[in-house]
C-alpha positions in Angstrom: 9.0 6.0 16.7 10.1 5.6 13.1 13.8 6.2 13.0 15.3 8.9 10.8 11.9 10.4 10.1 10.3 13.8 10.6 9.1 13.8 14.2 5.7 15.1 13.1 4.9 11.8 11.3 7.2 9.4 13.2 5.0 8.3 16.2 3.8 5.1 14.6 1.7 2.5 16.3 3.1 -0.1 14.0 6.7 0.8 15.0 5.8 0.8 18.7 4.3 -2.7 18.4 6.7 -4.3 15.8 8.2 -7.7 16.0 11.9 -8.1 16.1 13.6 -6.9 12.9 15.7 -9.3 10.9 19.4 -8.7 10.8 20.1 -6.9 7.5 23.7 -5.7 7.6 24.8 -2.9 5.2 26.4 -4.0 1.9 30.1 -3.8 2.2 32.6 -4.3 -0.6 31.9 -5.9 -4.0 29.1 -8.5 -4.4 27.3 -10.2 -7.3 23.8 -11.5 -7.7 21.4 -12.6 -10.4 18.7 -10.0 -9.5 19.1 -6.8 -7.5 15.9 -5.5 -5.8 16.0 -1.8 -4.8 13.6 -1.2 -1.9 12.5 -3.5 0.9 8.8 -2.7 1.0 5.9 -4.9 0.0 6.8 -4.8 -3.7 10.5 -5.6 -3.3 10.1 -8.2 -0.6 7.3 -10.0 -2.5 9.5 -10.1 -5.6 12.5 -11.3 -3.5 10.5 -14.0 -1.8 9.0 -15.3 -5.0 12.3 -15.3 -6.8 14.2 -16.9 -3.9 11.6 -19.6 -3.5 12.1 -20.4 -7.2 15.8 -20.9 -6.7 17.1 -17.5 -8.0 19.9 -15.6 -6.4 18.5 -12.3 -5.0 19.9 -9.3 -3.2 17.8 -6.6 -1.8 19.2 -3.1 -1.1 17.2 -1.0 1.4 18.1 2.6 2.3 16.8 2.2 5.8 15.3 -1.0 7.2 12.6 -3.4 5.8 9.2 -1.8 5.8 10.5 1.7 6.7 8.5 3.5 4.0 4.8 3.3 3.2 4.7 -0.5 3.6 5.4 -0.2 7.4 3.2 2.7 8.2 -0.1 2.4 6.2 -3.5 1.5 7.6 -3.0 -2.2 7.2 -6.2 -2.6 5.2 -6.0 -5.3 2.5 -8.1 -3.8 -0.2 -8.6 -6.1 -3.3 -9.1 -4.7 -6.8 -8.0 -1.6 -8.6 -9.5 1.8 -7.9 -11.3 1.6 -11.3 -14.0 -1.0 -11.6 -13.7 -4.1 -13.9 -15.7 -2.6 -16.8 -13.5 0.5 -16.9 -10.3 -1.5 -16.7 -11.3 -3.7 -19.7 -12.6 -0.7 -21.6 -9.2 1.0 -21.2 -6.8 -1.9 -21.7 -8.8 -4.3 -23.9 -10.5 -7.6 -23.2 -7.3 -9.7 -22.9 -5.0 -7.5 -20.8 -7.9 -5.8 -18.9 -9.3 -9.2 -17.8 -5.9 -10.3 -16.6 -5.5 -7.1 -14.7 -8.9 -7.6 -13.1 -8.0 -11.1 -12.1 -4.6 -10.1 -10.7 -5.9 -7.3 -8.6 -9.0 -9.2 -7.5 -6.9 -12.0 -6.2 -4.3 -9.7 -4.6 -5.9 -9.9 -1.2 -5.9 -13.6 -1.2 -2.3 -13.6 -2.2 -1.4 -11.6 0.9 -3.3 -13.9 3.2 -1.9 -17.0 1.5 1.7 -15.8 1.9 1.0 -15.0 5.6 -0.4 -18.5 6.1 2.3 -20.3 4.1 5.2 -18.6 5.8 3.6 -18.4 9.2 3.9 -14.6 9.4 2.9 -13.1 12.8 1.1 -9.9 11.7 -2.4 -10.0 13.2 -3.9 -11.1 9.9 -7.7 -11.0 9.8 -9.3 -11.9 6.4 -12.7 -10.6 7.6 -13.5 -8.5 4.5 -13.3 -4.9 3.4 -16.3 -2.8 4.1 -16.9 0.3 1.8 -19.5 2.6 3.4 -21.5 4.8 1.1 -22.0 8.3 2.3 -24.8 9.2 -0.1 -27.2 7.7 -2.7 -24.9 8.4 -5.6 -22.1 6.5 -3.9 -24.5 3.6 -3.2 -25.4 3.4 -6.9 -21.8 3.1 -7.7 -21.4 0.3 -5.1 -24.3 -1.5 -6.7 -22.7 -1.3 -10.1 -19.4 -2.5 -8.7 -21.1 -5.5 -7.2 -22.7 -6.4 -10.5 -19.4 -6.1 -12.4 -17.4 -8.2 -10.0 -20.2 -10.8 -10.0 -19.6 -11.2 -13.8 -16.0 -12.0 -12.9 -16.9 -14.7 -10.4 -16.8 -12.7 -7.1 -19.8 -12.3 -4.9 -19.7 -8.9 -3.1 -22.4 -8.3 -0.5 -24.5 -5.2 -0.8 -25.5 -3.8 2.5 -28.7 -1.9 3.5 -28.6 1.2 5.7 -29.5 -1.0 8.7 -26.9 -3.7 7.9 -24.2 -1.1 7.4 -25.0 0.6 10.7 -24.8 -2.7 12.5 -21.5 -3.6 10.9 -19.9 -0.2 11.3 -21.4 0.5 14.7 -22.7 3.9 13.6 -25.7 5.2 11.6 -23.7 7.5 9.4 -24.1 5.8 6.0 -26.9 5.0 3.5 -25.5 1.6 2.8 -22.4 -0.3 1.9 -20.5 -3.1 0.1 -18.6 -5.9 1.8 -15.8 -7.4 -0.2 -14.9 -10.8 1.4 -11.5 -10.9 -0.2 -10.1 -8.1 2.0 -9.2 -7.7 5.7 -6.6 -6.4 8.0 -2.9 -6.9 8.9 -0.3 -5.3 11.0 1.5 -3.8 8.0 5.0 -3.4 9.5 5.0 -6.9 10.9 3.7 -8.2 7.5 6.7 -6.5 5.8 9.1 -7.9 8.5 7.6 -11.4 8.0 8.1 -11.2 4.2 11.7 -10.2 4.8 12.2 -13.1 7.2 10.6 -15.5 4.7 12.8 -14.2 1.9 15.9 -14.5 4.0 14.9 -18.1 4.9 14.4 -18.9 1.2 18.0 -17.7 0.5 17.7 -14.0 -0.4 20.2 -11.5 0.9 18.8 -8.2 2.3 21.1 -5.3 3.2 19.7 -2.4 5.2 21.3 1.1 5.5 22.4 0.5 1.9 20.9 3.2 -0.2 21.3 2.6 -4.0 23.1 5.7 -5.2 23.8 5.0 -8.9 23.7 2.3 -11.5 26.1 1.8 -14.4 26.1 -0.8 -17.2 29.4 -2.7 -17.3 29.4 -5.5 -19.9 26.3 -7.6 -19.4 25.7 -6.5 -15.8 24.4 -3.5 -14.0 26.7 -2.3 -11.2 24.8 -0.5 -8.3 26.8 1.7 -6.0 25.9 2.1 -2.3 27.7 4.1 0.4 30.0 1.2 1.3 29.8 -1.2 -1.6 28.9 -2.2 -5.1 26.5 -4.9 -6.3 26.6 -6.4 -9.8 23.4 -7.9 -11.2 22.0 -9.1 -14.5 18.5 -7.7 -13.8 17.4 -4.9 -11.5 13.9 -4.4 -10.0 13.2 -0.8 -8.7 10.6 -1.0 -5.9 10.8 2.4 -4.3 7.3 3.7 -5.1 6.7 7.1 -3.4 10.2 7.1 -1.9 12.0 7.0 -5.3 15.0 9.3 -5.6 17.8 10.2 -7.9 18.7 6.6 -8.3 15.6 6.2 -10.5 15.1 9.7 -12.1 13.1 8.0 -14.9 10.2 7.2 -12.6 10.3 10.0 -9.9 8.2 12.3 -12.0 5.7 9.6 -13.1 3.9 9.7 -9.8 3.0 12.3 -7.1 3.8 11.5 -3.5 0.8 12.2 -1.3 1.0 12.3 2.5 -1.4 10.1 4.4 -1.7 10.3 8.2 -3.3 8.2 10.9 -4.1 8.4 14.6 -4.7 5.6 17.1 -6.2 5.4 20.6 -4.9 3.5 23.5 -6.7 0.1 23.9 -10.4 0.8 24.4 -12.6 -0.4 27.3 -14.6 -3.5 26.6 -17.9 -1.9 26.1 -16.6 0.8 23.7 -14.5 -1.8 21.9 -17.5 -4.0 21.2 -19.7 -1.1 20.0 -17.3 -0.2 17.1 -16.9 -2.4 14.0 -18.0 -5.6 15.9 -16.8 -7.8 13.0 -13.4 -6.0 13.0 -13.7 -5.3 9.3 -11.4 -3.0 7.4 -13.6 0.0 6.6 -13.4 3.1 4.4 -16.1 5.6 3.3 -16.7 6.8 -0.3 -16.0 10.5 0.1 -13.4 12.0 -2.2 -11.2 12.7 0.8 -12.0 9.3 2.2 -11.6 8.2 5.8 -10.4 4.7 6.5 -10.6 3.1 9.9 -10.4 -0.2 11.8 -9.4 -1.8 15.2 -6.2 -3.6 15.9 -5.7 -6.8 17.8 -5.1 -5.0 21.1 -8.4 -3.1 20.9 -7.1 0.3 19.6 -9.2 2.3 17.2 -7.3 3.6 14.2 -8.4 6.2 11.7 -6.5 7.6 8.7 -6.9 10.2 6.0 -5.1 12.7 3.9 -2.3 14.7 5.5 -1.0 18.2 4.9 2.0 19.4 3.0 3.6 21.3 5.9 4.2 20.2 9.5 1.6 22.7 10.6 -1.0 21.4 8.2 -0.1 17.8 9.1 -0.6 18.4 12.8 -4.0 20.0 11.9 -4.9 16.9 9.8 -4.0 14.6 12.7 -6.2 16.6 15.1 -9.0 16.6 12.5 -8.9 12.8 12.3 -9.4 12.7 16.1 -12.5 15.0 15.7 -13.8 12.9 12.8 -13.5 9.8 14.9 -15.5 11.2 17.7 -18.1 12.5 15.2 -18.5 9.0 13.8 -18.3 7.3 17.2 -19.3 9.7 20.0 -18.3 7.0 22.5 -14.7 7.8 21.7 -15.0 11.3 23.3 -13.2 10.1 26.4 -10.6 7.9 24.6 -6.9 8.6 25.0 -5.1 9.1 21.7 -1.7 7.4 21.8 -0.1 7.7 18.4 -0.2 9.9 15.3 2.0 9.2 12.3 2.1 9.3 8.5 3.9 8.6 5.3 3.6 8.9 1.5 1.8 6.9 -1.1 2.4 7.3 -4.8 -0.6 8.6 -6.8 -0.9 8.4 -10.6 -3.2 10.7 -12.7 -5.4 7.8 -13.9 -5.4 5.8 -10.7 -3.6 2.8 -12.3 -0.3 1.4 -11.0 2.7 1.4 -13.3 5.0 -1.2 -14.6 7.9 0.4 -16.5 10.9 -1.2 -18.2 13.2 1.8 -17.9 16.3 0.2 -19.4 17.3 -3.1 -20.8 17.2 -5.4 -17.7 15.7 -2.8 -15.4 12.0 -2.8 -14.4 10.1 -0.7 -11.9 6.7 -1.2 -10.3 4.9 1.6 -8.5 1.9 3.8 -8.2 -0.6 1.9 -6.0 -2.7 5.0 -5.1 -3.3 4.0 -1.5 -4.0 0.3 -2.1 -0.5 -1.0 -1.7 -0.9 -3.8 0.8 -2.5 -6.1 -1.7 -1.5 -4.6 -5.0 2.2 -4.1 -4.2 2.4 -7.7 -3.1 0.8 -8.8 -6.4 3.1 -6.5 -8.4 6.1 -7.9 -6.6 5.1 -11.3 -7.9 4.7 -9.9 -11.5 8.1 -8.3 -11.3 9.6 -11.7 -10.1 8.1 -13.4 -13.1 9.7 -10.9 -15.4 13.1 -11.1 -13.7 12.8 -14.9 -14.0 12.5 -14.6 -17.8 8.8 -14.2 -18.6 8.3 -11.9 -21.6 6.6 -8.5 -20.9 3.7 -9.4 -23.2 2.9 -12.4 -21.1 2.7 -10.5 -17.8 -0.7 -9.9 -16.2 0.0 -6.1 -16.1 0.9 -3.8 -19.0 4.5 -2.7 -19.4 4.7 0.9 -20.5 7.4 3.5 -20.9 7.7 6.0 -18.1 5.9 9.3 -18.8 6.6 12.4 -16.8 3.5 14.1 -15.3 3.3 17.6 -16.9 4.4 20.4 -14.6 5.4 17.8 -12.0 7.4 20.5 -10.2 4.1 22.1 -9.2 2.5 18.9 -8.0 2.5 19.9 -4.3 0.4 23.0 -5.3 -1.8 20.8 -7.4 -2.3 18.3 -4.6 -3.3 21.1 -2.2 -5.7 22.6 -4.7 -7.3 19.2 -5.4 -7.7 18.5 -1.7 -9.3 21.8 -1.2 -11.8 21.2 -4.0 -12.6 17.7 -2.9 -13.1 18.8 0.7 -15.6 21.4 -0.6 -17.5 18.9 -2.7 -17.6 16.4 0.2 -19.1 19.1 2.4 -21.7 19.9 -0.2 -22.6 16.2 -0.5 -21.9 16.2 -4.3 
């Protein structure tokens, strides 16, 4: 179970199968560091690891334990690229910056797997590719355009026929698909714990149960107060994503936290296991309210999708995922469901992540829109480059001022309304 979490979303497979957690004692008393990192998820841990390996003095403050938030409870799918396709990125941000963003996001999956290999992280890593399954002809046309765009950027994505998709998915539910060889699967919590171990080994300090409460500029340093201590730093990286709070009021209203939930079976029998995703790809469909699914190293089937706002709605969403699983794979009708859990990802109105310099010497990275395994790892590297002295204009992602989403207070209502609309359009096949 996820400690200190709502029981409705706390029964996590990843927590139940996690490796030993590193010792991260709470911050006590006064301390100093070059760079303070707020949040020990993928973004913060990647930043800490890259900075520590480069010889910088780093201290991470985590309100709970490493990987407690979305980083330790997502689907573990390594999905390269941004949500928008390369042409749209370049059209929006210009040839120079857009091309750098495309390259950064396209290489993000390879960055994940290279860090895992380099630091010998035990997290069931499988770089077998990410399979996007098209639910109708319109979606398949978009997959074809995506393949052509990435090919112009030097990446060969494999378009799949209806028959090939059925063989790779293990079900005849789709009209075709697209296989991105740069993706794959990880045990997300163990990946986060491995990043933490690697950062500690490289010389970083990580303090758990050390929620950052406030920051104050004193001379040339920022002083961050926690329940039992104070940390002085020249630069601060805020890496709290959908779990941002009053410590970073500048960014809280720039994203909308959206609940995502997952269910997992007990290990399947051999014949059922072999019939589902025989290549063990990470897979997701193309519906507006998409379903994402995979198998873990112990033979469990895992499916995820959008959750509800209330506990009642979330329980209904968990049950719906079990029904959807059996609809896709009738052989799961007799499967025993062992876990059901959830968490929040940070959504942005235009689907692009954010890099905000919110004060002199304070930078935040967030808003991965459900693609945080790869993109948060990459953004952590970008934040590390900035903290080490690289000018904002030379980063591979644009630095923008934080902009509050209009009527952010009503975002839960907006999320519910949008989900209802998308569910209807999906049912109509539009």
